[in-house]
MIDO-118210 format. One record per residue: residue in three letters; x, z, y of N, C-alpha, C, CB in turn. Coordinates in steps of 0.05 Angstrom, whole numbers, plus 5000, padded with zeros to 4 digits. Glycine has a CB too. Layout:
<nodes>
AlaXZYXZYXZYXZY/...
</nodes>
This chain:
<nodes>
Met253474727345254374997352257274987360253775187330/Arg257975127381260775137390262475307373260875237419/Lys264875207366266675357350268275547368268675167335/Glu268475797360269875997376272776017368268576267373/Gly274575997388277376027383278076327383278975877404/Pro280576397377281376677376281076817403284276697367/Arg281576677426281376807452278476867458282576627474/Val276576687451273776737456272776977439272076487449/Lys273776997414272977217397274077477409274077177368/Gln276577467420277777707432276077797456280677647440/Leu275277607473273677667496270977787488273177417513/Ser269677677467267177777456267578067447266077607434/His269778117433270478377423270878577447272978377405/Glu272278487468272678647491270078727505274578507511/Leu268278527506265678577519264078777502264078317522/Glu264078747476262678937459263879217460262678837430/Gln266579237462267879497466266979627492270879467464/Leu266779467513265979567539263079677537266179347560/Leu261379527523258579627519258579887503256879407505/Asp260279907482260480157467261280387485262580127444/Gln263180337502264080547521261880627541266580457536/Ile260480427551258280477570256180647556257180207580/Arg255480567531253380717517254181007512252780587489/Ala256781047505257781327502257781477528260581317490/Asp258581347550258681477576255881557585259981297596/Leu253981387580251181427589249681617571249781167592/Gly250581637546249081797527246481677519248682077538/Cys246281417519243781277512244081177483243181047531/Asp241781097472241680997444242480707441238981047433/Phe241980547462242380257460243280157487239680117451/Cys245079967486246179847510246579547504248779987520/Ser245579377522245879087516246078937543243578987500/Ile247378707541247578537565245878287558250578457571/Gly243978237576242277997574243477777591239378057582/Leu244377567578245677347592243677137600247877217573/Ile243777057625241876877636242976587635241176947665/His241476417621242176137620240275997639241976017590/Thr241275927663239575827684238175557678241175807710/Glu239575377665238375117660236075147640240474917648/Glu236375317620234175347601232175557610235375437574/Gln232775707631231175927641230476127619228575817654/Val232676217606232376397583234476617586232776247556/Ile233776857576235677077574236377107545234477347586/Tyr238977117539239977167511241077447510242076947503/Trp240577587488241577857484243777847462239278057475/Arg246077727469248177677449249977917444249777447458/Tyr250478077464252378297462250878567465254678277483/Ser251178737444249678987444251379207431247078967430/Ser250579457437251779687424249479877417253879827444/Gly249579977393247580167383245080027372246780347405/Gln245179777367242879627357242179717329243379327357/Leu239579697322238579777296239379567275235479807296/Asn239379317283240179097265240978857282237779027245/Glu241378637270242278397284239978237297243778217265/Lys237578337294235278197305235478157335232678347298/Cys236578347349236678337378238378097388237778587390/Arg240278017372241977787380240577517379244477777361/Arg238277517365236677267364234377257384235577237336/Ile234077477398231777487417232477337443231177787424/Thr230577177451230777047477228277107493231076727474/Glu228577117519226377177537226376967559226477457549/Arg224076867566223876687589224276847614221076547590/Thr225776727633226476877658224076927676228476717673/Gly221876797672219476847689217677067678217876597691/Arg218477197656216777407644218477657638215377307618/Gly217277877634218678117625220978197643219678077598/Ile223278237631225678327645226478127666227978387626/Gly226277867659227077657677225277657702226777387664/Glu222777717699220977727722221477967739218077717712/Thr221878197726222078447742224878477754221478677724/Val226978457739229678517749230878277764231478587726/Ile230678047754231977817766230577737792232077577747/Arg227977717791226377637814226677847837223477597807/Ile226378097829226578317849229478347859225478577838/Gly231378307840234178327847235278617849234578197873/Arg233878797837234879077837234179207810233679237861/Ala235279447807234879597782231979677778236679847781/Val231079687753228379757746228379947722226679497740/Glu226580137723226180317700223680227685225880617710/Leu223980207658221780127641220980347622222479867626/Val218380397620217380597601215480457583216080847616/Thr216080457557214480307538211480387538215580347510/Ser210980647540208180737539206580627563207981047540/Glu207780597586206480477609205980177604208080517635/Leu207880047591207579757585205379707565210279647575/Phe204979897546202779877527200079897542202980097506/Val199880087561197480127576196779877592197680377594/Thr198779757605198279517621198179267604200379497643/Arg198579287579198579067560200678857566195778927560/Arg202978947575205178767581207478797562206178817609/Ile207178977542209479037524210478787509208579247503/Gln208778597503209678357489211578187506207278187480/Glu211678237532213478087549216378207548212478107578/Phe216678427533219278557531220178587502219178837544/Pro220778357488221278367459223778537453221678087449/Ile225678557470228078727464227279017462230178687487/Leu225379107478224479387476223079437449222479457499/Leu221479247440220079267414221979257391217979047412/Ala223779067392225679027369227479267365227378777374/Glu228279397387230079627385228579897386232079617408/Lys225879877386224280127386224980307409224580267359/Leu225280197432226080357456223580467469227680177475/Ala223680717477221480847491221880827521221281147482/Ser224380817530224880787558227480637562225081067572/Ala227780507585230280357591230680347621230080077578/Phe233080307628233780257656235379997657235480497669/Val234579807673235879547673236879477701233779327664/Val239379387702240579317728241579027726242979507735/Pro241278877749242278607749245378597752240978447772/Ile246578397740249478347743249678107761250978307714/Val250478157786250477947806253377887814248878027831/Val254077627813256677537822256177337844258377407798/Gly257177397867256577227891253677277898257176927885/Arg252177057897249277077902247677017878248476887925/Gln248976987855247576907830247477137810248976667818/Thr245077187799244777377778245577247752241877497777/Leu247777337740248777217715247677357690251777227715/Ala246977607693246177767669244778017679248677837652/Val243678167659242578427664243678617644239478417663/Leu244078867652245079077635242679257629247379237647/Leu242079297603239879467595241079707580237879307576/Ala240279947589240980197576238380327568242780387595/Gly237980367542235480457532235680697513233980247518/Asn233380837511233181067493230781037475232981337510/Arg231081137451228881107431226981347433230081097403/Arg227481527452225581737458225081707488226782027451/Glu222781797497222081767525224081937542219181857531/His225081817562227181937579226681857608230081857570/Val226482067625226182007653228981977665224582237668/His229481757677232181697689232381827717232681397690/Val233682047718234082187743236282037759234782487739/Ser236782117783238581967800241381947789238782107827/Ile242382157775245082137763245181927741245982407751/Asp242981907725242881697704242881417717240281737687/Arg241381387738241281127752243981057763239181137774/His245281257775247881207786249881127765248881467801/Leu249781257741251581187719251080897710251281387696/Val248580817707247980547698248780347719244880527692/Leu248380407744249280227765252280197765248280327793/Asn253780407761256680397758257480237734257880677756/Ala256080267712256680107688256179807694254880197664/Gly254079747709253579467717255879357734250979447732/Ala256979527751259279447767261679397750259879667789/Gln262079557729264279517710263979237696264279737688/Leu261579177687261078917674261478687694258278917662/Thr260578727718260978517738263978467743259678597765/Ala265478677744268378657748269678507724269778927752/Phe268778577700269778437676269178137677268578567651/Ile266778067684265977787686267477637707262977767691/Val267777757731269277637752272177587744269177807778/Gln273377787730276177767721276477537702276978027708/Gln274477487685274677287664273777007673272977367640/Gln272476987696271476727704273576507707269976757730/Asn275976577714278176387717279376297690280376497734/Asn278576437668279576377642277876137630279276627623/Pro279175917624277775687614276375727586279675447611/Asn277275937572276075997546273676177548278076127527/Phe273076277572270976477575268276347580271676667598/Ser266376417565263576337569261876557558262976067555/Leu259976657574258176867565256176757545256776987589/Ile255276517549253076407532254276277508251376207548/
</nodes>
């Protein structure tokens, strides 16, 4: 396991503060960034705001299923409703929704250049229809995260994973 230096901890803290701010701005119950590790083809949910417990930080998803399949492959934002996923029997492909007891979520890809590095998930524990203003706010929050990542990429201490 990699040892974190003070600058890495500071960057992690800054990212979590940004997620706290995004969650407050959106008025959602849960906000998390799913980091894509391309070699392992896995999404890690390391940074979150509003989580019920630390379980979400241990969740991994294969990129060919669930959120990885829908958001990364399509390359655009997607709205998820848990009740619809139960009906189609796909809910097990979305462990982050189950772990956080989310009824609805809106997920946007974080793209730098031509590569999707992460996804931003904004979720609610009650069913919520994401109207155009909600979608616009989440897309803007994704742009904020993208700007943060681009700003930090030149920093040798910065690593999302």
